[in-house]
C-alpha positions as CSV (number, residue, x, y, z in Angstrom):
1,M,-44.4,31.3,-11.5
2,A,-40.8,31.4,-10.1
3,Q,-39.4,34.9,-9.5
4,H,-36.6,34.4,-12.1
5,N,-39.3,33.6,-14.7
6,D,-41.1,36.9,-13.8
7,L,-37.9,38.8,-14.2
8,G,-37.2,37.2,-17.6
9,K,-40.7,38.0,-18.9
10,K,-40.3,41.6,-17.6
11,G,-37.0,41.8,-19.3
12,E,-38.4,40.6,-22.6
13,Q,-41.2,43.2,-22.5
14,L,-38.7,45.9,-21.7
15,A,-36.6,44.8,-24.7
16,V,-39.6,44.9,-27.0
17,D,-40.6,48.4,-25.8
18,Y,-37.0,49.5,-26.3
19,L,-36.9,48.2,-29.8
20,I,-40.2,49.7,-30.8
21,K,-38.9,53.1,-29.6
22,K,-35.9,52.6,-31.8
23,D,-38.2,52.0,-34.9
24,Y,-37.9,48.3,-35.0
25,Q,-40.9,46.3,-36.2
26,I,-41.5,43.2,-34.0
27,L,-42.2,40.2,-36.2
28,E,-42.2,37.4,-33.7
29,R,-41.8,36.8,-30.0
30,N,-40.7,33.5,-28.5
31,Y,-40.4,31.8,-32.0
32,R,-39.8,28.1,-31.6
33,F,-38.1,25.7,-34.0
34,Q,-37.0,22.2,-32.8
35,K,-35.1,22.9,-29.5
36,A,-34.5,26.6,-30.1
37,E,-36.5,29.5,-28.9
38,V,-35.8,33.0,-30.3
39,D,-36.8,35.7,-27.9
40,I,-37.5,38.4,-30.4
41,I,-37.3,38.6,-34.2
42,A,-37.5,42.2,-35.3
43,Q,-36.8,44.1,-38.5
44,I,-35.3,47.5,-39.1
45,K,-35.1,48.5,-42.7
46,D,-33.6,45.6,-44.6
47,T,-32.1,43.9,-41.6
48,L,-33.6,41.1,-39.6
49,A,-32.4,41.5,-36.0
50,I,-32.5,38.2,-34.0
51,V,-32.5,39.4,-30.4
52,E,-31.6,37.2,-27.4
53,V,-32.7,38.9,-24.2
54,K,-30.7,38.2,-21.0
55,T,-32.1,39.7,-17.8
56,R,-30.3,39.4,-14.4
57,S,-30.9,40.8,-11.0
58,T,-27.2,41.2,-10.4
59,T,-23.9,41.1,-12.3
60,D,-22.2,39.2,-9.4
61,F,-21.7,36.2,-11.6
62,G,-21.0,38.0,-14.8
63,N,-22.7,40.2,-17.4
64,P,-26.0,38.9,-18.8
65,Q,-24.5,38.7,-22.3
66,D,-21.9,36.3,-21.0
67,F,-24.6,33.6,-20.6
68,V,-25.2,33.1,-24.3
69,K,-23.5,29.8,-25.0
70,P,-22.2,28.3,-28.3
71,K,-24.8,25.5,-28.3
72,Q,-27.6,28.1,-27.9
73,I,-26.1,30.2,-30.8
74,Q,-26.1,27.0,-33.0
75,R,-29.8,26.4,-32.2
76,L,-30.7,30.1,-32.9
77,V,-29.0,30.0,-36.3
78,K,-31.0,26.9,-37.3
79,A,-34.2,28.4,-36.1
80,V,-33.6,31.7,-38.0
81,D,-32.6,29.8,-41.2
82,E,-36.0,28.1,-41.0
83,F,-37.8,31.4,-40.3
84,V,-36.2,33.2,-43.2
85,L,-36.9,30.2,-45.5
86,V,-40.5,29.7,-44.5
87,N,-41.3,33.4,-44.8
88,G,-39.4,33.9,-48.1
89,L,-37.4,36.8,-46.7
90,D,-34.6,38.5,-48.5
91,V,-32.9,40.4,-45.7
92,E,-29.6,40.7,-43.9
93,V,-29.6,38.8,-40.6
94,R,-27.9,40.2,-37.5
95,F,-27.7,38.6,-34.1
96,D,-28.1,41.0,-31.2
97,I,-28.2,40.6,-27.4
98,I,-30.2,42.9,-25.2
99,A,-28.7,42.7,-21.7
100,I,-30.8,43.9,-18.8
101,V,-29.7,44.3,-15.3
102,K,-32.1,45.2,-12.5
103,T,-30.6,47.6,-10.0
104,G,-33.1,48.4,-7.2
105,K,-36.3,49.3,-9.0
106,Q,-34.5,50.5,-12.1
107,F,-33.5,48.5,-15.2
108,E,-30.3,49.1,-17.2
109,I,-30.6,48.2,-20.8
110,E,-27.7,47.5,-23.1
111,H,-28.2,46.7,-26.8
112,L,-25.3,44.8,-28.3
113,E,-25.8,44.8,-32.1
114,D,-23.9,42.0,-34.0
115,A,-23.2,40.4,-30.7
116,F,-22.1,37.2,-32.2
117,Y,-21.5,35.7,-35.6
118,Y,-22.4,32.3,-37.2
119,F,-20.8,30.2,-39.8
């Protein structure tokens, strides 16, 4: 597996561990619908947190959260609509980004709640 794939998987696991420590319940990981993949679907109280994880080894080309593009957001919204419908959920939906930057052997985690909105 390519090194960037390993870093991405490590980042997703760190994000899951972080959310669990914050009392989130992890409902799904890598949920797929059509062309979309949702990294993490988690719930805290009556809120469904849709979490996109972005992991980078450097911020030389920008912050990790800057790499979530409008087309990706559009696909995420479709996937989440399907997830909520299929599971008959009555919850608020929030889109978060967990940005992770590897610095040496350490990882910095930033959780951006309500990182983007949808229409």
